[in-house]
N, C-alpha and C positions, 0 to 999 in steps of 0.2 A: 504494500500500500504506500503510494507516494504521498508524503506530507507536504512537500514543496519540490521544485526542480532539483534541489540539492540534497534532500533527505528522504529516506524511505524506511519502513519497518517491514521485515519479512519473517515469516515463521518457517521452521524446518522440522521435519519428522522423517525418520528413516532408519533402516538397519545398517550395521557395520559389522561384517563378518571378518574374523581374524583367524589365525592359526590355532590358538588355544581357547578363544572365547568368542561369543557372539554378543553384540551390543545393540541396543536401541537408543538412538539419540533424539531428543526433542527439545525445542526451545524457541527463542525469538532473537532477532538481531536488528540493530540499527545500522543503516548504510548511509555514508556521507559521500556524495558524488562531487569530486573536485573540479571537473570540467563538464558540466551538464549541457553546455551549448554547442559542443562539437561531437561528431559521431564516434570519436575514440575517447571514451569516458573512463577515467581512473576512479576507483572508489576504495574507501576504507570501511571496515565493518567491525563492530564489537557486539557480541551476543552472549547470552547465558541460557542455561536450562538444566536439564538432568539427563543422566545416562543410566540405563538398566543393563548390567553386565551379567551374563550367565556363562558358566563354563561348558565346554563340550561334554559329550557323554562320558568319555574316559578321563576327564580332568577331575581333580580333587577340589577345585574351587567351588565356593557357594555363590548363589545369585546374590547381587547386592546393587544398591542405588548409590550414585555419586553425583556431586554437583558438576556443572560444566561451565567453563569460561571459554569463549570462542572468538579471539581476535583474528583479523585477517584482512584481506583486500583482494583486488583484482582489476580486471579490465572488461568493459562492456563495449562491444563494437556494434553500433546501431546502423542498420542498412536503410530501412524505410519505415516510416510511421510506427516506431516502437518495436520493430522486429529486428533481432540481431543475435549475435552469439556472445556468450559470457564465459570468462575464465576466472576461476576463484582459487585462492590459496587460503587455508584456514589452519590455525594451530589450536586444536581442541585440547584444553587442559582439564582433565578429570581429577577431582580432588575430594578427599574426605578428611576427617580429623587426623588420621594416622598416615596417609600416603597421598601421592599425586602421580599422575601419568600424563604424558604428552602424546597426542596423536596428530599427525599431519594429514591434511586433506588437500588434494589437487583435483579440481573438477572443471568440466566445461559443459555448456548446455546451450540449446536454442532458447532464447529469451523473448518474451512478449510483454508489452505493457498494455494495460486496459484503461 
């Protein structure tokens, strides 16, 4: 949801499968667009949420919830009327009172604005 040409709020929800665990991430982020008036738009993002981690069948770890801090940024290349491609980098930091884990995400997508 765009709040202005320079700011937007987005929600995220999805799975993240790993070698030893499966995770479900969900939360919201605020995006700040540094150059909204040109087709090559750079943006910064800061988000937060929660993560549910469950071990695979043969792992000895238990299911647990963690907090999520998700800073990042990327590039949105707009072709025509709000249609473009978007490349993101995020560093998801999962933390609890006793430990913290960092997960990097690199993604790209076809993006639409409404």
